[in-house]
C-alpha positions in Angstrom: -10.3 -15.7 5.0 -7.0 -13.7 5.7 -5.2 -11.9 8.3 -4.2 -8.9 6.3 -6.8 -6.6 8.1 -5.2 -7.1 11.5 -2.3 -5.2 13.0 0.7 -7.1 13.0 0.9 -7.2 16.9 -2.7 -8.9 16.8 -2.1 -11.6 14.2 -0.4 -14.3 16.3 -2.7 -13.9 19.4 -5.8 -13.8 17.2 -4.8 -17.0 15.1 -3.9 -18.8 18.4 -7.2 -18.0 20.0 -9.1 -19.1 16.9 -7.1 -22.3 16.6 -7.6 -23.1 20.2 -11.4 -23.0 19.6 -11.3 -25.5 16.7 -11.3 -29.2 17.3 -11.3 -30.5 13.8 -7.8 -31.1 12.4 -8.6 -30.1 8.9 -9.9 -26.7 10.1 -6.8 -26.2 12.3 -4.7 -26.7 9.3 -6.6 -24.0 7.5 -5.7 -21.6 10.3 -2.1 -22.7 9.8 -2.3 -22.1 5.9 -3.7 -18.7 6.6 -0.9 -17.7 8.9 1.7 -19.2 6.2 0.1 -17.1 3.4 0.0 -13.9 5.6 3.7 -14.4 6.5 4.5 -14.6 2.8 2.9 -11.5 1.9 3.4 -9.3 5.0 5.7 -6.3 4.4 4.9 -6.1 0.7 2.8 -3.3 -0.7 0.6 -4.3 -3.5 0.8 -2.4 -6.9 -0.3 -2.6 -10.5 1.9 -2.4 -13.5 1.7 0.4 -15.8 -0.7 0.4 -18.6 0.4 -1.3 -21.8 1.0 -4.8 -23.3 2.7 -6.3 -20.2 -0.2 -5.1 -17.9 -2.7 -6.4 -20.5 -1.0 -9.8 -20.6 -0.8 -10.2 -16.9 -4.4 -9.1 -16.2 -5.5 -11.8 -18.7 -3.5 -14.5 -17.0 -4.1 -13.5 -13.3 -7.8 -13.3 -14.1 -7.8 -17.2 -14.4 -6.6 -17.2 -10.8 -8.9 -14.7 -9.3 -9.1 -14.9 -5.4 -5.8 -16.8 -5.1 -2.2 -15.9 -4.4 -0.2 -16.5 -7.6 3.6 -17.4 -7.6 4.9 -16.5 -11.1 8.1 -18.3 -12.0 10.2 -16.8 -15.0 12.2 -19.8 -16.2 13.9 -21.4 -19.1 14.3 -25.2 -19.9 18.1 -24.6 -20.5 18.7 -23.0 -17.1 20.1 -25.4 -14.5 18.9 -23.2 -11.7 15.4 -22.9 -13.1 15.1 -26.7 -13.6 16.4 -27.4 -10.1 13.8 -24.8 -8.6 11.0 -26.3 -10.5 11.9 -29.8 -9.5 12.4 -28.8 -5.8 8.9 -27.5 -5.8 7.2 -30.4 -7.4 5.6 -31.8 -4.4 4.6 -28.3 -3.1 2.9 -27.6 -6.4 1.2 -31.1 -6.5 0.0 -30.6 -3.0 -1.7 -27.3 -3.8 -2.7 -28.0 -7.4 -6.4 -27.9 -6.5 -6.0 -25.2 -3.7 -8.5 -22.4 -3.5 -5.7 -20.2 -2.1 -2.5 -20.4 -4.2 -1.6 -21.2 -7.9 1.6 -21.3 -9.9 2.3 -19.8 -13.2 5.4 -20.4 -15.4 6.6 -18.0 -17.9 9.4 -18.3 -20.4 10.2 -16.7 -23.8 11.0 -18.2 -27.2 14.5 -16.5 -27.0 15.4 -18.6 -23.8 13.2 -21.6 -24.8 14.2 -22.3 -28.5 13.4 -25.8 -28.6 9.5 -26.1 -28.4 10.0 -29.9 -28.1 12.2 -29.7 -25.0 9.8 -27.0 -23.6 6.7 -29.2 -24.2 8.4 -32.3 -22.5 9.6 -30.5 -19.4 6.1 -28.8 -19.0 4.4 -32.2 -19.3 7.0 -34.2 -17.1 6.8 -31.5 -14.3 3.1 -30.8 -14.6 3.4 -27.0 -15.1 -0.4 -26.6 -15.6 -0.2 -22.8 -16.2 2.7 -22.3 -18.5 3.4 -19.7 -21.1 6.0 -19.6 -23.8 5.9 -15.9 -25.1 7.3 -14.3 -28.2 10.5 -12.8 -27.5 9.2 -9.1 -27.7 6.6 -9.6 -25.1 8.8 -11.7 -22.7 11.5 -8.9 -23.0 9.1 -6.4 -22.2 8.0 -8.2 -19.1 11.7 -8.6 -18.0 12.0 -4.8 -18.5 8.9 -3.9 -16.7 9.8 -6.3 -13.7 13.4 -5.0 -14.0 15.2 -8.4 -14.0 17.6 -10.0 -16.5 18.4 -13.4 -15.1 16.3 -16.5 -14.3 15.0 -18.0 -12.3 13.0 -15.1 -11.1 9.8 -15.0 -9.1 6.9 -12.6 -8.5 3.9 -12.8 -6.3 0.4 -11.8 -7.0 -2.1 -11.2 -4.2 -5.7 -12.4 -4.1 -7.0 -9.1 -5.7 -4.6 -9.5 -8.7 -2.1 -6.9 -7.6 1.6 -7.5 -7.6 3.0 -7.7 -4.0 6.6 -8.7 -5.0 8.6 -8.7 -8.2 11.6 -10.3 -6.3 9.8 -13.1 -4.4 11.8 -15.8 -3.0 10.3 -19.3 -3.7 11.7 -20.5 -0.5 9.2 -18.3 1.5 6.5 -20.4 -0.1 8.0 -23.7 0.6 
């Protein structure tokens, strides 16, 4: 189900050998998917957040996606770059909306999403299925814990619920 247990030098030959033994196109695509997911997370070391309200919130959110990689997008509806990133990933998100391997979570705060109407409309239009609009205090605590102060910002969570990147590039997933 993943290639993480193999040494880096053995991943490509192993996946090629497996793929060569498969005749069914869907199963071949599954091998390609495993290779892509492994390349996304290779080089990252998983870690947990320090105990506290941010960790409690993340554990609650991530528990809903257990067994999947989760791309967390910190964004705001008044942020032009955020809007562009979300619109650019629409087809990717739709393609994987029922995927057993990956999910997308969107987090913003009241302070950067002051209009609830604008927020709700954009979430609906862009089909942001796992979207959270947090109270300013919790959102600010998350920004401090993840050590960022600008959006868009992405984090990647592995299948075990541990954080593998707090500065993830969405283009790697695309």
